[in-house]
N, C-alpha and C positions, 0 to 999 in steps of 0.2 A: 654050362658050368655053374656050380653051386658055391657061393663064397659068403663067408661072414666077414663083412667089411669093417667090423668094429668089435674087437675083443681085447681083453686084458690078461695078464699072466704074471706069475711070480709075486713077490711081496712088495709092500710099500715102505718098509723100513727093516733094519737089521733084526728087530724084535718081531717075530711073527704075530705076537699078540696085538701089536699096534694095528696091523692090517685088519684083524678081526674087529677091533674097536672102531676103526675108521668106517668099515662097512656097516657096523651096527648103527652108528649115528645116521649115516646116509639112508638107511633102510627103515628107520624108526617109523616114518610116515606110512610105509607100506604095511607094516605089521599092525599099526593102529587102525588103518582102514579095513583090515581083515578082522578086527575085533579081538586080536590076540594079545594086545597090550593096552593099558589104560590110556585114554586120550587127553585127560586133563591134568596129568602130572607125569613126571618121569617115572618109568618103571623101576622097581627094585631089582636087585640081582636075582632074587628068588623068582620074580615074575618073568624075567628074561629066560631063565633056565626052564621054567614051566612051559613057556611058549614053544620051546623047541627050536627057536630061531636065533638064539644068542650068537651062534657061530656061523650063520649062513649069509650074512650081508655081503661079504666079499671074501670068500675063502682063498687061502694061498694055494694056487695050483701050478703045476709045471706042464711041460710039453706033452707028456704022456696023458695026463688028465684032460688037456684041451682036445687032443685027438680023439680020446675016448668019448668025449661029450659032443663031438661033431661028426657022428657017423653019417656017411653019405656026402660030406662036404669035400669039394676039390681043393679049396684054399681057405686059410684062416689068417686074417690080418691081426697081428699082435702089435699092440701100441705101447711104446715106451712112455713113462711118466718122468719128466725131467725134474731135477732137484728143486725143492722149494722149502721155505721155512714155514712150519705150521705149529703155532703155540710153542715156539722155542725149540722144536725138533726139526732136523733136516730129514725130509722124506723124498722118496722117488723110487723107481723100480730097482729092486735088488734080488739077487738069488740067495735066499736065506739058507738053502741046503748046501750050496757049493758044488752041486752035481754038474753044473754046466761047464766047469773047467776054466772059468775066467781067473787067470792067475794073478790075483791082486787082492788086497784086503777088501772086504765087503763094503761098498759105499755107493750112494745114489749117483755120484759123479760118473759111475760106470754103467748108467742105465742103458745106454745104447749098445755097449759091449754085451750086456746080458741079453738084449733082444736079438742081437746078431747071433749069439750062441744058441738061442732058441731056434732060430731059423736053420742053423747048421744041424740041428737034430733031425730035421725033416724038410730039406729045402724045396721039395716038390709040393709040400703042403703049406708051410708057413710063409707069409709075406710080412716082413718087418718094417715098421715105421719108427723112425727115430723121434726124439723129442729134445727141444732145447728151451731154456727159460732165459729170455734176454735181461731179466732183472737180477738173475742169480749172480753172475759175474760180469754183466754188461753185454750189450749187443755185439761188440767185436768178438768176445769170447764165444758167444752163442753161434756166430757165423762160422768161426773156426771149427767148433765142435760139429756143426751141421755138415760141413764139407768132409770132415773126417768120417762121420757116420755113413755118409753116402759113398764117398770115393774109396775109403779104406775098409769099412765094414760091410759095404754092399747093401745097405738098407734102401728101401724103395720109396719112401716118402717121409713126411714129418708130421707129427701131431703136436698141436699147441694148445695151451690151457690158460688163456688170459684171465678169466674170472677167478680161477683158483689161485693164480700167482699175482693177481692184483696189478695187471697192466692192461692198457686199452689196445684192442686189436687194430685200431686206426692211428696209433701213436707213431708219428713219422720218425721220431728219434729212436724209439725203443723197438718197435715191431718191423718197420719197413726194411731195415737191413737184412732181417731174416727172410722176408719175402723175396728181396732182390737176389739173395743167394739161392733160394729154392728155385726161382725162375731160371737163374743161370745154370743150375744143376739139372733142370728139366724134370723135377719131381713134383708130385702133388702135395698140397698143404691141407691137412685136415685140422679144422679149428673148432674147439668147443665153444660155439656161439649159441648157447642155449641156457636153460636154467640149471639149477643144482639144488639138491636137498641137503648139501653140506652147509652148516651154519656159517663157516668162515668165508665161503665163496661170495663174491660181490656181484649181486644180481644185475646191477646197473651196467656191468661190463659184459654181460651175456647177450645183449640185444644183437640179433643178426644184422641190423642196419649199420652197425659199426663197420661191417665189411664192405660197405659200398665204396668207400675211399680206396680200399685195396683193389677192387675190381676196376676202378677208374684209372688207377696208376699202373697196375701190373696186368696189362691186357693179356699176356700170354701165360699167366700163372693159373694152374688148375687148383681151384679152391673147393674143398669138400666141407660143407656145413654139417657138423656132427649133430645127431639126434633131430635132424630137420628143424633145428631151432626151437624145439619145445620149451616154453609154451607159446612162442611167437612163430608158429608154423607158417601162417600166411605171409608174414614178413620174410621168412627164409625163402619161401617159394617165389615171392616176387623178385628176390635177388637172382634166382635161377632164370626168371624171365628176362631180366635186364642184362645180365652178364653172360656172354657166350661160354665162358670157361668155368662157370660155377655149377656145383653139383651138391647133392645132399644125401645123407644116409639115414636110415630109419630106426637105428638102435634106440633103445629106451622108449621112444614114442610107440613103436609097434607092440611093446609089452603093456603099455598103459591104456590102450584103446581096444574096443571089441573088434571082432572081425568085420562086423557091419560098418563100424566107423572107419576101419581101414579101407574097405571097399569104397565108401563115400569119399574119403580123402583122395584116393587114387583116381576116382571117377571125375573129380573136379579139376585135376591138374591140367589136362590138356585144354579144357575150356578157359583156364586161366593162362594159357600160352606157356605151360611148363611141360615139355616133352617128358614122358615117363622114362625115357632113356637117361634122364639126368638124375634118377633116384636109384639108390643101392640098398639092398638088404643088409642089416647089421643087427647085433644082439645086445652088446655091452656085457656079454659073458665075462666072468662067472657070477655077476651080481644076481641077487635073488630075483626070481621070476624070469630070468633071461636065458631060458633053456633053448639052445639052438634048434633042436628038432621040433619042439612045440611051436616056436615062433615061425620057422620055415613052413610048417603045416598051416599056420594061420594065413600066410601069404599065398601058398600054392592052392588053397581051397577058397580063396576070397570070392571067386565068381559064384559060389553057392548062395551069396547074398544078393545077386543081381535081380532075380525075379521078385523077391520081397521088396526091393527098393524101386522097382519099376524102371530100371535102367539097363542098358545093354551090358553084356559081360565085357570085361577087359580082354582084348585079344591075347591068346595064349603066348604068342611070341613076346609080348610086352611083359607078361608075368614072368616068363623065363628070363627076360632081360633084368628085371628087378632082382631076381634070385641070384644073379652073379655075372651074367654076360655084360651088363652095363658097366660094372666096376672093372671087369677084365679089359674091356675096350679102352676105358679111361686110363688104365695103367699100362696098356699096351701089351697085355699078356694073353689075350684070347688066342687059343691054339697053341700056346707055349707050355712046356712042361715045368719050367722053373725060371724064376727071376734071377736067381744067383747061380 
């Protein structure tokens, strides 16, 4: 089974141009590293346009575009982004086109309804993860919304964004009620415990080690560390060693390293007591450089680096597991045609 365990969809605000601006800021470092934009000052609008990348940071895409860009994939995980305030603007997943048929005024409060509507367009292909922000209207409201998203809307997991929403993943008053509800519902929790190129994101809240308390208290909760904790990859991997129900997905990280470095990373996991079965392929699509086909190709051909590195190849069954079977087993869908 081939699965993209981490992708995004739709817009981040009612104004589609905001999504473009949001992606542009987050991708500025990428364009600078490619020599397409000046590195010692902010680029002018003319330089953005001349680069050809001004609208490519995070394009607004819908279900048809996601399926189009994932040829050969059996499943695509689409992640909601819960409401949060950013520079005085309320943002979160919205359907800016109105094509999904959510019968209500466009608003980030409906982020989970929009993701459920995406799943309904192709329930055999899409897997929807809800999102809640315990600081938005309080932990109690977040718990109620999470239960609605899973029980009524049929979503399969929850994605959390502590560093973007400025709460700590190990806060017992703010975060733990959400974990308790997720554990009760039997769903996995994917948490952005990694860095971010967004200026407003609080880096100190991104350390994977903050999840240690979560694993100690919620022993039956399945926790997926997004982006394998980049740049704290070893820290994230050690959590997978320590906690039986912790996993990690490779989105963003897999785009930022060479195929050889990917081979070396995967080769060191089991000597570090991290079963490769605990890792999942993901892309962070539709962000720039996060091409699902290209990144899957990097993974499936990774053993071509073995001889040059003087190391044994990774068994084919383990590579296949990384490509999708590991995630499918964790979600309990291996061999199933549809979650909903």
